[in-house]
MIBA-929614 format. One record per atom (N, C-alpha, C): residue in one letter; x, y, z. Coordinates in steps of 0.05 Angstrom, whole numbers, padded with zeros to 5 digits, always signed. Layout:
BEGIN
aXYZ/...
This chain:
BEGIN
m-00596-00941-01225/m-00574-00924-01217/m-00585-00898-01207/g-00607-00888-01221/g-00619-00864-01212/g-00629-00866-01183/r-00640-00890-01177/r-00650-00894-01150/r-00628-00894-01130/a-00605-00907-01139/a-00582-00908-01121/a-00572-00880-01115/r-00571-00864-01137/r-00562-00836-01133/r-00580-00821-01114/a-00606-00826-01118/a-00626-00813-01101/a-00622-00822-01072/g-00618-00848-01068/g-00614-00858-01041/g-00589-00847-01029/g-00567-00845-01046/g-00542-00834-01035/g-00545-00805-01028/s-00560-00791-01045/s-00564-00762-01040/s-00580-00758-01014/e-00601-00776-01010/e-00616-00773-00986/e-00599-00779-00961/g-00581-00800-00964/g-00564-00806-00942/g-00545-00783-00935/f-00535-00770-00956/f-00517-00748-00951/f-00530-00725-00937/h-00554-00717-00947/h-00569-00696-00934/h-00577-00702-00905/s-00584-00728-00901/s-00592-00736-00874/s-00568-00733-00854/a-00544-00741-00863/a-00521-00739-00846/a-00514-00709-00841/d-00516-00694-00863/d-00509-00665-00862/d-00528-00651-00843/e-00554-00658-00846/e-00574-00645-00829/e-00569-00653-00800/g-00561-00678-00796/g-00555-00686-00768/g-00532-00671-00756/r-00511-00667-00772/r-00488-00652-00762/r-00496-00623-00757/n-00512-00611-00775/n-00521-00583-00771/n-00538-00581-00746/s-00556-00601-00743/s-00574-00601-00720/s-00558-00602-00694/e-00537-00621-00695/e-00520-00624-00671/e-00505-00598-00665/a-00494-00586-00687/a-00479-00561-00683/a-00498-00539-00672/g-00523-00539-00682/g-00542-00519-00673/g-00548-00522-00644/l-00551-00548-00635/l-00556-00553-00607/l-00533-00546-00590/t-00508-00551-00600/t-00484-00544-00585/t-00483-00514-00581/a-00487-00498-00603/a-00486-00469-00601/a-00508-00459-00582/a-00532-00470-00585/a-00554-00461-00567/a-00547-00467-00538/s-00535-00491-00534/s-00528-00498-00506/s-00508-00480-00495/a-00489-00472-00512/a-00468-00453-00503/a-00479-00427-00496/i-00498-00417-00512/i-00511-00392-00506/i-00527-00393-00480/e-00542-00416-00477/e-00558-00419-00453/e-00540-00421-00429/a-00518-00435-00431/a-00500-00437-00408/a-00488-00411-00401/s-00481-00395-00422/s-00470-00368-00417/s-00491-00350-00404/a-00516-00353-00414/a-00537-00336-00403/a-00543-00343-00375/a-00541-00369-00368/a-00547-00378-00341/a-00525-00372-00322/d-00501-00368-00332/d-00478-00364-00315/d-00481-00337-00301/p-00479-00336-00274/p-00482-00310-00260/p-00460-00291-00267/s-00467-00266-00270/s-00448-00245-00277/s-00446-00225-00255/q-00422-00213-00252/q-00418-00191-00232/q-00410-00166-00247/l-00426-00146-00244/l-00421-00120-00256/l-00410-00101-00234/v-00385-00093-00237/v-00373-00075-00217/v-00372-00047-00229/l-00383-00028-00214/l-00383+00000-00223/l-00368+00018-00203/m-00359+00008-00181/m-00343+00023-00162/m-00314+00022-00170/d-00302+00046-00171/d-00274+00048-00178/d-00267+00038-00206/g-00287+00040-00224/g-00283+00032-00251/g-00303+00010-00260/f-00304+00006-00286/f-00323-00014-00298/f-00310-00041-00301/s-00324-00062-00293/s-00315-00089-00297/s-00339-00108-00299/l-00338-00126-00318/l-00359-00146-00320/l-00347-00174-00322/c-00355-00191-00303/c-00345-00218-00302/c-00368-00238-00303/s-00365-00259-00319/s-00384-00281-00320/s-00369-00306-00312/g-00376-00318-00289/g-00361-00340-00280/g-00333-00331-00273/r-00313-00342-00286/r-00285-00334-00283/r-00275-00317-00306/a-00292-00312-00325/a-00284-00298-00349/a-00290-00268-00347/i-00271-00252-00355/i-00275-00223-00355/i-00285-00215-00383/r-00307-00202-00385/r-00319-00194-00410/r-00308-00166-00418/r-00294-00165-00440/r-00283-00140-00450/r-00303-00126-00468/l-00315-00105-00458/l-00336-00091-00474/l-00325-00064-00485/p-00333-00057-00509/p-00326-00031-00519/p-00339-00009-00503/a-00329+00015-00505/a-00338+00037-00488/a-00368+00042-00491/s-00379+00041-00515/s-00408+00047-00519/s-00425+00025-00505/a-00416+00000-00506/a-00431-00022-00493/a-00429-00019-00463/q-00406-00011-00453/q-00403-00006-00424/q-00422+00015-00415/r-00424+00037-00429/r-00441+00059-00421/r-00470+00051-00421/l-00479+00036-00441/l-00507+00026-00442/l-00513+00008-00419/l-00495-00011-00413/l-00500-00030-00392/l-00500-00016-00365/a-00481+00002-00360/a-00479+00016-00335/a-00504+00034-00331/f-00513+00047-00352/f-00536+00065-00349/f-00561+00049-00341/v-00566+00027-00354/v-00589+00011-00347/v-00586+00000-00319/a-00562-00009-00312/a-00558-00021-00285/a-00564-00001-00263/l-00556+00024-00267/l-00559+00045-00247/l-00588+00055-00244/q-00604+00050-00264/q-00632+00059-00262/q-00648+00041-00243/g-00641+00016-00241/g-00656-00002-00223/g-00683-00010-00233/r-00689-00004-00258/r-00715-00011-00270/r-00711-00011-00301/s-00733-00019-00315/s-00731-00019-00344/s-00729+00009-00355/v-00715+00011-00378/v-00709+00037-00390/v-00718+00036-00420/s-00733+00056-00428/s-00741+00056-00456/s-00718+00061-00474/r-00719+00052-00499/r-00698+00057-00519/r-00694+00087-00524/r-00716+00101-00524/r-00715+00130-00529/r-00699+00144-00506/r-00705+00136-00482/r-00691+00149-00459/r-00661+00142-00460/a-00655+00116-00466/a-00627+00108-00467/a-00612+00123-00489/a-00624+00125-00512/a-00611+00139-00535/a-00606+00168-00529/f-00626+00182-00519/f-00623+00211-00515/f-00607+00218-00490/t-00605+00200-00471/t-00589+00205-00447/t-00559+00199-00453/l-00554+00178-00467/l-00527+00170-00472/l-00514+00186-00495/w-00530+00196-00513/w-00520+00213-00535/w-00536+00239-00537/p-00534+00256-00516/p-00552+00279-00515/p-00547+00300-00536/d-00524+00301-00547/d-00517+00322-00567/d-00522+00313-00596/a-00529+00288-00599/a-00533+00277-00626/a-00562+00282-00635/s-00566+00282-00661/s-00593+00283-00672/s-00607+00257-00666/e-00634+00257-00669/e-00649+00233-00663/e-00639+00209-00679/t-00634+00213-00705/t-00625+00191-00722/t-00598+00181-00713/r-00580+00199-00707/r-00553+00190-00699/r-00554+00177-00671/a-00571+00187-00653/a-00573+00176-00626/a-00582+00147-00627/y-00603+00142-00643/y-00613+00115-00646/y-00593+00097-00661/g-00579+00108-00680/g-00558+00093-00693/g-00536+00085-00674/s-00528+00103-00657/s-00507+00097-00637/s-00517+00076-00617/l-00543+00077-00610/l-00554+00057-00592/l-00553+00030-00605/r-00560+00028-00631/r-00560+00002-00645/r-00531-00009-00646/t-00512+00009-00651/t-00484+00000-00651/t-00475-00010-00624/a-00483+00004-00603/a-00476-00005-00576/a-00488-00032-00570/l-00513-00037-00578/l-00526-00062-00574/l-00511-00085-00590/f-00504-00079-00614/f-00490-00098-00631/f-00464-00106-00618/r-00449-00087-00608/r-00423-00092-00595/r-00427-00107-00569/l-00448-00101-00554/l-00454-00116-00529/l-00460-00145-00535/r-00477-00150-00556/r-00485-00177-00562/r-00461-00193-00574/a-00442-00179-00585/a-00418-00193-00596/a-00402-00206-00574/v-00403-00194-00550/v-00387-00205-00528/v-00405-00221-00509/c-00429-00212-00504/c-00448-00226-00486/c-00472-00235-00502/p-00480-00261-00501/p-00503-00270-00516/p-00528-00254-00508/d-00546-00251-00527/d-00570-00235-00523/d-00585-00245-00498/g-00591-00228-00480/g-00606-00235-00456/g-00589-00244-00433/s-00563-00249-00437/s-00546-00258-00415/s-00540-00237-00394/v-00538-00212-00403/v-00534-00190-00384/v-00555-00167-00388/l-00565-00165-00412/l-00585-00144-00417/l-00608-00155-00434/e-00632-00152-00423/e-00656-00161-00438/e-00666-00138-00455/c-00668-00143-00481/c-00674-00121-00500/c-00700-00126-00514/g-00722-00120-00501/g-00748-00121-00514/g-00755-00093-00523/r-00780-00085-00517/r-00787-00057-00523/r-00773-00038-00505/e-00764-00049-00482/e-00748-00033-00463/e-00724-00050-00455/f-00704-00036-00444/f-00680-00049-00434/f-00683-00055-00405/e-00674-00079-00397/e-00675-00086-00369/e-00651-00104-00363/l-00638-00100-00341/l-00615-00117-00333/l-00625-00145-00328/s-00611-00165-00337/s-00619-00192-00333/s-00618-00199-00303/a-00635-00217-00295/a-00638-00224-00267/a-00613-00237-00255/n-00596-00249-00272/n-00573-00263-00262/n-00548-00245-00260/v-00551-00219-00264/v-00529-00201-00262/v-00530-00187-00235/e-00508-00190-00219/e-00506-00176-00194/e-00490-00151-00197/v-00500-00129-00186/v-00487-00102-00189/v-00478-00093-00162/d-00452-00086-00159/d-00442-00079-00133/d-00456-00054-00121/v-00462-00035-00138/v-00475-00010-00128/v-00504-00017-00118/r-00518-00033-00133/r-00545-00040-00125/r-00544-00055-00098/k-00525-00073-00095/k-00522-00088-00071/k-00516-00070-00047/a-00499-00050-00052/a-00493-00030-00031/a-00518-00015-00022/y-00534-00006-00042/y-00559+00008-00035/y-00577-00010-00019/e-00579-00035-00027/e-00597-00053-00013/e-00589-00058+00015/l-00563-00063+00019/l-00553-00069+00046/l-00553-00044+00064/a-00547-00021+00052/a-00547+00004+00068/a-00575+00011+00077/a-00595+00004+00062/a-00622+00011+00069/a-00631-00005+00094/r-00620-00029+00097/r-00628-00045+00120/r-00605-00048+00141/l-00581-00040+00133/l-00557-00043+00150/l-00554-00072+00159/e-00558-00090+00140/e-00554-00118+00145/e-00527-00127+00134/r-00517-00150+00144/r-00492-00161+00135/r-00471-00140+00132/t-00464-00128+00155/t-00447-00104+00156/t-00419-00110+00144/e-00409-00134+00147/e-00383-00140+00136/e-00383-00138+00106/e-00404-00148+00094/e-00407-00147+00065/e-00410-00118+00056/l-00426-00103+00071/l-00430-00075+00064/l-00404-00059+00066/e-00389-00064+00087/e-00364-00050+00091/e-00345-00056+00068/s-00344-00082+00060/s-00327-00090+00038/s-00335-00076+00012/l-00361-00073+00007/l-00370-00059-00017/l-00363-00030-00016/l-00367-00017+00007/l-00362+00011+00009/l-00332+00019+00007/e-00315-00001+00012/e-00287+00004+00008/e-00279+00004-00021/g-00298-00003-00039/g-00292-00005-00067/g-00287+00022-00081/g-00293+00044-00068/g-00288+00070-00079/g-00312+00083-00091/e-00307+00105-00105/e-00329+00121-00117/e-00340+00107-00142/l-00363+00117-00150/l-00376+00105-00174/l-00364+00116-00200/l-00354+00097-00216/l-00344+00104-00243/l-00328+00130-00243/p-00305+00131-00228/p-00291+00156-00223/p-00280+00170-00248/d-00275+00155-00270/d-00264+00168-00294/d-00284+00174-00315/w-00310+00172-00309/w-00331+00178-00328/w-00343+00205-00321/y-00348+00221-00342/y-00356+00249-00337/y-00383+00256-00351/d-00398+00237-00359/d-00424+00242-00370/d-00442+00255-00349/d-00461+00271-00357/d-00479+00284-00338/d-00494+00264-00321/w-00504+00243-00333/w-00520+00223-00318/w-00502+00209-00298/v-00476+00205-00304/v-00458+00192-00286/v-00453+00210-00262/l-00449+00236-00267/l-00443+00255-00245/l-00466+00255-00225/v-00491+00254-00235/v-00514+00254-00217/v-00514+00228-00200/e-00510+00206-00213/e-00510+00180-00199/e-00486+00178-00179/r-00463+00190-00187/r-00440+00189-00170/r-00445+00205-00144/e-00457+00228-00147/e-00462+00244-00123/e-00482+00230-00105/r-00502+00218-00117/r-00522+00203-00101/r-00509+00180-00086/f-00492+00166-00099/f-00478+00143-00086/f-00458+00153-00065/h-00445+00175-00071/h-00426+00186-00052/h-00440+00193-00025/e-00463+00205-00027/e-00478+00212-00003/e-00486+00187+00013/l-00496+00167-00002/l-00504+00143+00012/l-00479+00130+00025/r-00457+00130+00011/r-00432+00117+00022/r-00423+00131+00047/q-00424+00157+00047/q-00415+00172+00071/q-00434+00166+00095/r-00460+00168+00090/r-00479+00163+00112/r-00477+00134+00122/a-00473+00115+00104/a-00471+00087+00113/a-00446+00083+00129/l-00423+00094+00121/l-00399+00091+00136/l-00401+00103+00164/e-00414+00126+00166/e-00417+00139+00192/e-00436+00122+00210/r-00457+00111+00198/r-00475+00095+00213/r-00462+00069+00222/l-00445+00058+00205/l-00430+00034+00213/l-00411+00040+00235/c-00399+00063+00235/c-00381+00071+00256/c-00397+00072+00283/e-00421+00084+00282/e-00437+00085+00307/e-00444+00057+00317/l-00451+00039+00298/l-00458+00012+00307/l-00435-00003+00319/h-00411+00001+00307/h-00387-00012+00318/h-00381-00001+00346/l-00384+00025+00349/l-00379+00037+00376/l-00398+00026+00397/a-00423+00023+00389/a-00443+00013+00407/a-00437-00016+00416/c-00423-00030+00399/c-00415-00058+00405/c-00387-00059+00416/r-00375-00036+00421/r-00347-00034+00432/r-00327-00046+00412/e-00333-00045+00386/e-00314-00054+00366/e-00300-00029+00355/v-00281-00019+00372/v-00269+00007+00367/v-00252+00008+00342/a-00237-00013+00337/a-00219-00014+00313/a-00236-00013+00288/s-00258-00027+00287/s-00276-00027+00264/s-00289+00000+00260/a-00296+00013+00283/a-00308+00040+00282/a-00288+00060+00270/i-00263+00058+00279/i-00242+00077+00268/i-00238+00072+00239/r-00238+00046+00230/r-00234+00040+00202/r-00256+00052+00185/c-00281+00050+00193/c-00303+00061+00178/c-00302+00091+00177/a-00296+00104+00200/a-00295+00133+00201/a-00271+00143+00184/s-00249+00129+00185/s-00226+00137+00169/s-00232+00136+00139/e-00246+00115+00131/e-00254+00112+00103/e-00272+00135+00095/a-00290+00143+00112/a-00308+00165+00107/a-00293+00192+00104/v-00273+00196+00121/v-00257+00221+00120/v-00240+00221+00095/r-00229+00198+00088/r-00213+00195+00064/r-00230+00202+00039/a-00255+00193+00038/a-00272+00197+00015/a-00282+00226+00013/d-00284+00239+00036/d-00294+00267+00036/d-00281+00283+00059/p-00257+00294+00054/p-00242+00308+00076/p-00257+00332+00086/l-00276+00343+00071/l-00290+00368+00080/l-00315+00362+00095/r-00322+00337+00099/r-00347+00330+00113/r-00342+00330+00143/e-00355+00349+00157/e-00350+00352+00185/e-00361+00328+00201/s-00384+00318+00194/s-00395+00296+00210/s-00377+00272+00210/s-00364+00266+00188/s-00346+00243+00186/s-00322+00248+00204/r-00312+00272+00204/r-00289+00279+00220/r-00296+00277+00250/r-00320+00285+00257/r-00328+00282+00285/r-00330+00253+00294/m-00340+00236+00275/m-00342+00208+00282/m-00314+00196+00286/l-00295+00204+00270/l-00268+00193+00273/l-00255+00202+00299/i-00258+00228+00305/i-00247+00238+00330/i-00260+00224+00354/g-00286+00221+00353/g-00300+00207+00375/g-00290+00179+00379/a-00286+00165+00356/a-00277+00137+00358/a-00248+00136+00369/l-00232+00155+00362/l-00204+00156+00372/l-00204+00161+00402/l-00222+00178+00411/l-00224+00184+00439/l-00232+00159+00455/v-00251+00144+00444/v-00259+00119+00457/v-00235+00100+00460/e-00219+00100+00439/e-00195+00083+00439/e-00174+00094+00459/g-00177+00120+00467/g-00158+00132+00485/g-00135+00145+00471/n-00138+00149+00445/n-00117+00162+00429/n-00122+00192+00426/r-00117+00207+00447/r-00124+00235+00448/r-00106+00251+00429/a-00080+00244+00427/a-00062+00259+00410/a-00070+00258+00381/e-00078+00234+00371/e-00087+00232+00343/e-00113+00246+00339/a-00131+00245+00359/a-00156+00258+00357/a-00152+00288+00355/l-00134+00300+00371/l-00129+00328+00369/l-00116+00335+00343/a-00099+00318+00332/a-00086+00323+00306/a-00107+00324+00284/h-00127+00307+00285/h-00149+00308+00265/h-00166+00333+00268/h-00169+00342+00293/h-00184+00367+00297/h-00169+00390+00284/r-00144+00393+00288/r-00128+00414+00277/r-00126+00412+00246/q-00124+00387+00237/q-00122+00383+00208/q-00147+00393+00194/f-00170+00388+00206/f-00195+00396+00194/f-00197+00426+00191/r-00189+00440+00212/r-00189+00469+00210/r-00170+00479+00188/q-00147+00466+00184/q-00128+00473+00163/q-00139+00468+00136/v-00155+00446+00133/v-00167+00440+00107/v-00188+00461+00099/l-00202+00471+00119/l-00224+00490+00114/l-00213+00518+00109/q-00190+00525+00121/q-00181+00552+00121/q-00177+00564+00093/p-00165+00551+00073/p-00162+00562+00046/p-00189+00568+00033/l-00210+00555+00042/l-00236+00559+00030/l-00252+00581+00044/g-00240+00593+00065/g-00254+00614+00080/g-00276+00603+00097/l-00273+00578+00105/l-00294+00565+00122/l-00282+00559+00150/v-00301+00556+00169/v-00293+00548+00196/v-00311+00526+00205/p-00302+00509+00223/p-00319+00487+00233/p-00343+00499+00249/s-00362+00482+00254/s-00385+00491+00270/s-00378+00492+00299/p-00393+00506+00315/p-00388+00507+00344/p-00387+00479+00357/r-00404+00462+00346/r-00405+00434+00357/r-00378+00420+00353/f-00365+00426+00330/f-00339+00413+00325/f-00318+00425+00343/d-00319+00451+00347/d-00299+00464+00364/d-00302+00456+00394/e-00326+00448+00402/e-00329+00438+00429/e-00311+00414+00434/l-00306+00398+00413/l-00288+00375+00416/l-00261+00383+00425/a-00251+00406+00414/a-00224+00416+00422/a-00223+00423+00451/h-00244+00435+00462/h-00244+00442+00490/h-00243+00417+00507/d-00259+00397+00498/d-00259+00371+00513/d-00231+00358+00512/l-00219+00360+00488/l-00192+00347+00485/l-00171+00360+00502/v-00170+00387+00502/v-00150+00401+00517/v-00156+00399+00546/g-00181+00399+00554/g-00189+00399+00582/g-00185+00373+00596/r-00181+00351+00580/r-00178+00325+00593/r-00150+00320+00605/
């Protein structure tokens, strides 16, 4: 009987171990599938993280950690992440907040699926970031339709006010304005006037005080033959500057002489 009990016990453990092993493989496969699933991190006009068709809801601290690493474009030390994201905290509290952010990130996204956490943090290779893509395309001015679509996404993290975000937002804003103006020039060179006006209008909308964008828009409207709207934009720009005690450059005012003289 003792042997029979032993044999029954062995059979029970064997089945149990098999089920545990199968469950372990299933869990591991799920993690691997999630990690392999491409993710899209959107930082223009707000934070959003999608993996496949699923939207990942991250707590604020996890969002800030992921966004910070994504915007650096390279690996980031834990020390730098902690002291940048929690600049007013003591060293102990900053590292504690970093550990909490990591824990919350891993609770939603399997370890390594969006952020690789070794001695340094690095964005996983399967995560696509809209801002990074915009920088890459703007540097080469390739695939202009895709670049235009990205630039229409708006400003970088508009409702975030951390110091490091303000720096990155200003950097992206300048790139966005220059890229839109350059796209306007390229469209005009190809006689794609409607596309040129669209890019210039987006640039003016993003920065009403930028004279170069306003000149591009007026120039595109003149090519279209829309002198009345071009003149209206010229007058509007002077009105925008007046409360600030500013006046347009002589180059801008030359446009008015050309408009009136035609």
